[in-house]
C-alpha positions in Angstrom: -4.8 -21.1 -20.6 -4.4 -17.4 -21.6 -7.6 -15.4 -22.0 -7.3 -12.6 -24.5 -9.0 -9.2 -24.4 -8.6 -5.7 -25.8 -6.5 -6.6 -28.8 -5.7 -3.3 -30.7 -3.8 -1.9 -33.6 -2.5 1.6 -33.5 0.3 3.7 -32.1 1.3 5.7 -29.0 1.5 9.5 -29.1 2.9 11.0 -25.9 1.8 7.9 -24.0 -1.8 8.1 -25.4 -3.0 5.2 -27.5 -4.4 6.2 -30.9 -5.8 4.1 -33.8 -3.9 3.8 -37.1 -0.3 4.0 -38.0 2.1 6.7 -36.7 3.6 9.5 -38.9 6.2 7.1 -40.2 3.7 4.4 -41.1 4.6 2.2 -38.0 1.8 0.0 -36.7 2.0 -1.2 -33.1 0.0 -3.8 -31.2 -1.5 -3.5 -27.7 -3.4 -6.2 -25.8 -4.6 -7.3 -22.4 -4.4 -11.0 -21.4 -5.0 -13.0 -18.2 -3.4 -16.2 -16.9 -6.5 -18.3 -16.3 -4.6 -21.3 -14.8 -3.2 -22.4 -11.5 0.4 -22.3 -12.8 2.8 -19.5 -13.2 3.5 -18.4 -16.7 7.2 -18.0 -17.8 6.8 -16.8 -21.4 3.9 -16.1 -23.8 4.3 -15.9 -27.6 1.6 -14.5 -29.9 1.7 -15.0 -33.7 -0.3 -12.2 -35.4 -1.0 -11.5 -39.1 -2.1 -8.0 -40.4 -4.8 -7.3 -43.0 -5.9 -4.3 -45.0 -9.5 -3.0 -45.3 -10.4 -5.7 -47.9 -9.0 -8.5 -45.7 -5.9 -9.3 -47.7 -2.8 -10.2 -45.7 -0.2 -7.4 -45.6 3.6 -7.3 -45.0 6.0 -4.8 -43.6 7.3 -2.5 -46.3 10.8 -2.6 -44.6 11.3 -6.1 -43.4 8.9 -7.9 -45.8 7.5 -10.0 -42.9 3.8 -10.7 -42.7 3.4 -12.9 -39.6 5.0 -11.4 -36.5 5.8 -13.2 -33.2 5.2 -11.0 -30.2 6.8 -12.3 -27.0 6.2 -11.4 -23.3 8.3 -12.5 -20.4 6.7 -13.3 -17.1 6.4 -14.4 -14.4 2.6 -14.1 -14.6 1.0 -15.5 -11.4 -2.2 -17.6 -11.5 -5.2 -15.3 -12.1 -3.1 -12.3 -12.8 -3.9 -9.9 -15.7 -1.4 -8.1 -17.9 -2.9 -4.8 -18.9 -2.3 -2.9 -22.2 1.0 -4.7 -23.1 2.6 -2.8 -26.0 4.8 -3.9 -28.9 6.0 -0.9 -30.9 6.2 -0.7 -34.7 5.6 -4.3 -35.4 5.0 -3.5 -39.1 5.5 -0.4 -41.3 2.5 -0.3 -43.7 -0.1 2.4 -43.9 -2.7 0.0 -45.4 -3.0 -2.2 -42.3 -6.3 -1.9 -40.5 -6.9 -5.2 -38.7 -5.0 -8.2 -37.4 -5.7 -11.8 -36.7 -4.2 -13.7 -33.8 -3.3 -17.1 -35.3 -1.4 -18.8 -32.4 -0.7 -18.5 -28.7 2.1 -20.5 -27.1 2.4 -20.5 -23.3 5.5 -21.8 -21.4 5.0 -22.4 -17.7 7.6 -22.2 -14.9 7.1 -26.0 -14.2 8.4 -26.8 -17.7 5.0 -27.6 -19.3 3.6 -25.7 -22.2 0.5 -25.4 -24.4 -0.1 -24.1 -27.9 -3.5 -22.7 -28.9 -4.8 -22.0 -32.4 -8.0 -21.2 -34.1 -11.1 -21.8 -32.0 -9.0 -22.9 -29.1 -7.8 -19.3 -28.5 -10.1 -18.0 -25.7 -11.4 -14.4 -25.7 -13.2 -12.7 -22.9 -13.5 -9.7 -20.8 -10.7 -9.6 -18.2 -11.5 -8.5 -14.6 -11.5 -4.8 -14.1 -8.2 -3.1 -13.8 -6.9 -3.4 -10.4 -7.8 -2.1 -6.9 -8.2 -5.8 -6.0 -7.6 -5.2 -2.3 -9.9 -2.2 -2.1 -12.6 -4.0 -4.0 -12.4 -6.9 -1.6 -12.6 -4.6 1.4 -15.3 -2.2 0.2 -17.3 -4.9 -1.6 -17.4 -3.2 -5.0 -15.1 -1.8 -7.8 -17.7 0.9 -8.3 -18.2 2.7 -5.0 -17.0 6.1 -3.7 -13.9 4.9 -1.8 -12.7 2.9 -4.8 -13.4 5.7 -7.3 -11.1 7.9 -5.2 -8.4 5.3 -5.1 -8.7 4.7 -8.9 -8.2 8.4 -9.5 -5.1 8.3 -7.3 -3.7 5.3 -9.2 -4.3 6.8 -12.6 -3.3 10.4 -12.0 -0.7 10.3 -9.3 0.9 6.8 -9.2 0.9 6.4 -12.9 2.6 9.7 -13.5 6.0 8.5 -12.4 8.2 5.5 -13.3 8.3 4.3 -9.6 4.6 4.7 -9.3 4.1 2.6 -12.5 6.5 0.0 -11.1 4.5 -0.2 -7.9 1.2 -0.7 -9.9 2.7 -3.5 -11.9 4.1 -5.2 -8.8 0.7 -4.8 -7.1 -1.2 -6.3 -10.1 1.2 -9.2 -10.1 0.7 -10.1 -6.4 -2.7 -8.8 -5.2 -5.0 -11.0 -7.4 -3.6 -14.1 -5.7 -3.8 -12.6 -2.2 -7.4 -11.6 -2.7 -8.3 -15.0 -4.2 -6.9 -16.8 -1.2 -7.7 -14.4 1.7 -10.0 -11.6 0.4 -13.1 -12.8 2.3 -11.4 -13.6 5.6 -12.1 -11.3 8.6 -8.4 -10.8 9.4 -7.7 -9.6 5.8 -10.6 -7.2 5.9 -9.5 -5.9 9.3 -5.9 -5.6 8.3 -6.6 -3.4 5.3 -9.8 -1.4 6.2 -8.1 1.1 8.6 -5.2 2.0 6.2 -7.5 2.3 3.2 -10.0 4.4 5.1 -7.2 6.8 6.2 -5.7 7.0 2.7 -9.2 7.7 1.2 -9.8 10.4 3.8 -6.4 12.0 3.1 -7.0 12.0 -0.7 -10.4 13.5 -0.3 -9.0 16.3 1.8 -6.5 16.9 -1.0 -9.3 17.3 -3.5 -9.5 13.9 -5.1 -13.1 13.3 -6.1 -15.3 10.3 -5.1 -17.7 10.5 -8.0 -18.2 7.8 -10.7 -15.0 7.3 -12.7 -13.9 5.7 -16.0 -10.5 4.1 -15.7 -7.7 5.8 -17.7 -5.4 3.7 -20.0 -2.0 4.6 -18.8 
């Protein structure tokens, strides 16, 4: 099953997500979702319908479509979360203010599939965004070492295409590694030294270790 969270309407302006349509009336969709199964997801399809402020269904002023099918190509490993996935200019209509997710179809790598509608669509808060290995090693997502690493992720790695590629690859692999091995002594020993050295170097370079709110990049 796919767990949905952080379903938003809006647009991107210089990589910053903002509510409402863009200057041309384009309305985009952004969402976060998690593979809450033991199988690898191949494709996910989301059917969404937009509404205005008085809850009447709206259509695109250019294509005339109301319901849109948003697709995402995996693989999505078991337990992995896809963060802030973005579909640009799904509709052009300045009156759109909300949307309804009416159907989710999931196709798995083993050839099986499932289709969810209505109350069967599951919503929830996905796990916090990343630093899975560091959280396992230091015991908390909110501690000085992980605050430093989260700043490094958001303001250094996420600033380049290769850094973002690394983050996506890391998020695809690390949840499964931590789920299987995160509490083992050898895993803790393997990662503690390199992470301690990285944190020390980042602090020497001026990266803070105070409480931090994750950036949406």
